[in-house]
N, C-alpha and C positions, 0 to 999 in steps of 0.2 A: 200111547201112539201105536196104531196097528202096524204089524210087520210089513204089510204091503205099502203103506204110506211112507214108512221109514226107508224102504228100498227105493221108492221113487225119488225121495229127497237126496239119497246117496248118489243115485245116477246123475241127477241134475248137478249136484256139487262137482262130481267128477268131470262132467262136460265143461263146466265153467273153468275149472282148473286147467283142462286141456286147451281151451281157447286162450286163456291167459298165457300159457306156455308158448303156444304157436305165435302169439302176437309179440312177445317180448324176448324170445330166445335169441334173436340176432341183434338185440339192442344192448349196448353197454351202459349201465347206470352212470349218471353224471358223477365225475370224480373218481371213477374206478380205472385203475391202470394195470396193465399186465406186465409182470416182470420179464425183462428182456426186450421189450418194445422200445423204439426210439422215442424220446420225449419230444423232439422237434422233427419228426419224420416228414412233415409237410412244409418245413421251412424253405422258402424259395431263395436259395443261396445266391443265385445270380441276379436277383432283383435288389439285393442290399446296396444302398447308395449312401448310407450314413451309419456311423457307429459311434455311440457315446459311451464312455467308460468312466466310472467314478468310484471313489471310496470317500471316507470321511474327510480326507485332506486334499485330494487331487481330483481333477476332472480333465478329460481330453476328448476332443471331438475330431473324428476322422471323416472326411467327406470325399466323395468320388468326383474327380474333375474330368476333363475331356479325355485325358490319357493316363493320369496318375491319381492315386489317392494322396490326400494332403492333410497335414495337421493344422487345424484351424487356429489353435492357440500359438502357433509359431509362424504366423503370417502366411500360411499356405505352403510351407516347405514340404517336400515329398515325404510320405509316410513309409514305414517298413511294410511293404506289401506282402512279403512272405509271412511275416508274423501275423498280419491281419487275416490273410487267407487261411492259415492254419487254425486260428482261433475260431473263425466262423464255421469252417468245416468240422472242427472238433465238436462244436456246439450242436451241429446238425446230426452228428453220428452218435451222440451219447445215448446209452441204453439204461433203462431203469432197473436198479437192483431191488429197491423196495420204496414204498411211499407211506406216509402217515400224516395225520393232521398235526400241524404245528401249534403249540400253545405259546403264549407270551414268554414263558420261561425257556422253553426249548428253542424258540427262535433266537433269543438272546444268547443262549449257551452255544448254539451252533453258528453264531455270527451271521444271522440271516435277516437282521433288521435293515431297513433301507438306509443307505449312507447319508441320506438327506435328513434323517432324524437328528435334531439338535442335541449335542452333548449327551448322547445315550450310548452306553457300552454295548458291545455285541453287534455292531453294524458290519455289513459285508461289502462286497464289491459288486457294483451293478453294471451290466452291459445291456445296452438298448440298440436294437437294429431297426433301421427304418428304410422304406423304399423311396424312390425319387419324389413322391408327393408328400413325404413326411409321415406316412402311415406306419405305425409300429408293427413290425413283423415278429419281433421277439423282445421280451423285456424280462431279464433274469437277474436275480440276486445270488451271487456265489458266496457260499459260507466256508466253513472249515472243511479240511480234508479229513477223511477217516483213516486212522492209522491201522495197518494190518498187523497181524501177530508177529510178522517178521520185521516190523519196524518201517516198512515201506508204506506207500499210499494204498489205502483200501477203497478208494473212490472219493467222490466229492458230494458234499451236501449242498443243495441249491433249492430255490423255489422261484416260481413265476412271481413277478412283482405284484400282480393283482390277485394273488391267492396265498393262503397260508399252508397249503399242502407242501410238505417237505419231501424231496426226492433224494435218494442216494443213487448216484449214477456211476458208471464204470470209468469215465474219464476223470481228469483232475486239472485244475487251474492253479496249482500251488504257487507258481511263480508269475502270476498274472500281473501285467504292468498297468499302472494307472496314471503315471506322470507324463505330461506331453513330451518331454525330452526323451523318454524311453521309447516312444513310438516313431521317432525320426528315422529316416533312412540313413544309416550310419556311414556307409562308404561314400566318399566324395570322388576320389580317383584311385585307380589301381594300376600304376605304371611301374613295371619291373625295372630293376637297376640295369639290366643288360641292354635296354633300349635308351639309356641316358648316355648321350655322347659327352656332355660336359655340364658342369654346374659352375656358375659365376656368381659371386657374392659382392654386393655393393653396399656401401655405407650411405644411407639416406639417398639424396638426389645426385650424388657424385657420379660422374661418368667413368671414373677409374676404379676397377675392381680391387677389393681388398685381398681376394684370392680367387684362383680358378682351379677346378678339378677337371681333368680331361683325359681322353684316350683317343688315339688316332684311328682305331678301328674297333669294332665290336668284339668283345671277348678278351681284349687286352686289359692289363691292370691299369687303373687310373692313377694319374700323377698330379701332384699339387704344385702350383707355382703362385707366388715366389716362396722359396724356403730360405730362411736366414742361414748364413754360414754357420756350420757346426751343429745344425739341427737336422732332424729327419722327420718325415711325415709319419703319423700314426695310421697305419692301414685300416685298423678297426674303425677309427673315427671317420675316415674317408668313406668306407663302406656304409657307415651309418647315414651319412648325408645322401649317398646315392640311393639307399633303400627307403628314404623317408616318404616316398609316394606309393609304396607297395605294401599295403594300401594306406591311403590317407583317410582317416576316419574322424568323425566329429563326436563330441560329447553333447553339445547343444548348439543352437543357432539363433541368430537374431537378424532382422532386416538391417541392411546398411543404410547409407545416406542417399541411396538412389543413384549414386555415381560409381563408375568403375574405379577400382583402387589404382593409385598412382604413387610414384616415388615421393616421399616426403622427407624434409630435412630432419635428421636425427633418428630416422627409422631405417633399419636395414631391409634389404630385399635379396632374394635369390632367384636366379633364372636357370631353369632346367632346359637344356637344349637336347631334344630327342632326335634319334636317328631318322625319324620319318619327317623331319622338318618343322615340327611344332616346338614352341617354346612355352613353358609353364612358369608363370611369375608367382612367387610366394612372398607375401608381405607379413612376416610374423610380428607380434606385439605382445608385451606383458607388462603388468603393473609391478613386477618384482615380488609379488606375494603369491596369490592363488588364482590369478586370471591369466590364462594363456590362450591367445586368440590369433587368428590369421585370416587373411583374405587372399584371393587368388584371381589370376587372369591368364589369358593365353593369346598368343599370336602365331603366325606362320600357317602354311598350308601343308596338308598331308601329302607326301610324295610316296610313290610306289617303293615298298621295301619287301624283304622276305617276310613270310607270315610270322606274325608275333601275337602275343597275348597281352597287349597293353591295357586291355579292359577286361573286367570280370564278366561272367555270363549274365544274361538279363535277369535270371532268378536272384542274383546277388545285388546288382546295382539298381534294380527297379525299372530299367528301360523296357519299353514295348509291353507295358502292362495291358491286359485286356480291360481293366477297370472292374472286373468281376472277381469276387473273392474265390470263386471256384475254378478260375481259369487263368492261365498266364503262358505267354510264349517262352520257349526255352532256348531259342536260337542265340548264338553269341553274336552281338552286334559289332559293327565296324568301330574302330577307334573314334572317339568324339573329335569333331573338328574344333578349331580354335573358337569359331563362332558359337558352336553348341556349348562349349565349356563356359564361355563368357555369359551366354544367356542363362545357363543353369546356376552358375556359382558366383559370378562377379557381384551380384546384388547383396550377397550375404556376408556376415561376419561369423566365423566358425570358432566355437570354443573347443579346444582339444586338450587331451591329457598332457601333463607336464613331460612325460617321457617322449611323447611324440613331438611336442614343441621343441624339446632339446635336440632332436635329430636335425633340425634346421640350424646348424652351427653357423654363427655369424662372426665369431672371433677367430682369426687365423691361428692364433697361438693355441687354441683348443684343438687344432688338428695336428699339432706337433707332439712328438714323444717327449716325455719329461727329461729334463737335463740331468744326467748322472753326476753326482757329486765327485769332485776330484779326489783321487786317492782312495776310492771305495774298493779297489782291488779287483774289479771286474774287467774283463777284456772285451 
């Protein structure tokens, strides 16, 4: 080949290379990701209207209602909005540390197989976000966390459900919840002891109280009546009863019979009389083994009192939610009226922890100090 011809071919080749560079320099090849960029930078957080979370054993569906997010598997009981918001926002802000193609072995080793895979080891936790029309906005399988040299979390392995590309991101979902009961709004009421004027306990449908704890004015020590001759009240136990609503939280919940709770023969009830005029009725029940449940109702009208904090801020009890995971009002709401309490809580049967159940003491003898043996030498 003559030198002149070779030179012409070399120039043509250079022009073709330059044209290719100009055409593709601003385009990112499919599947290429830059370290430090957000994996879900375009996630429309405030369009999320449904969240489904699953692992190999559990599944929970969170849906946006008119005002509250609700847990579908618990008959629409309000969900923990703070937890939901934090989860969605964390997902939208995760940055890529590195990425690599996942093989069947690596996906199983990193627990990135779909939880729907039957009887297969190495499954992860899947979170799917949808908009109001049901369109999928994000579908992610969360795998193992990466341990750092210091023993802490060095990030989270995850992948998109429709791809085998594995990402190591800077956030982590180490304690991610998947059971329906774990996504319930835990707080029922938060009524401080200093706004409880009295507590009256009744046995079943009897109109005569078995005991009363009361004080004549706010700030005074509460007294119990009646007290048997020769006995004294246990102040710690009295405080335990007064503090039982601060806060009152649930472990799980189920729909009731559709009727408000009422006094029943053989079952005790406690009535908390508040300084603002409301009365909170507590109906505890137990099978004597491992089931501790209660129902509640309210009566009375709120009257003007000095400023108090009988309810927690909206960010804690879930009131006044915007319905959008990225937004929420932070104002402290006014105390719930009796009507609001009944509408929100009367239809439900709440499962509570034993220690909380035990705070609703129904046996007057349990509020008395132990009898000291005669001749024990104490004064």
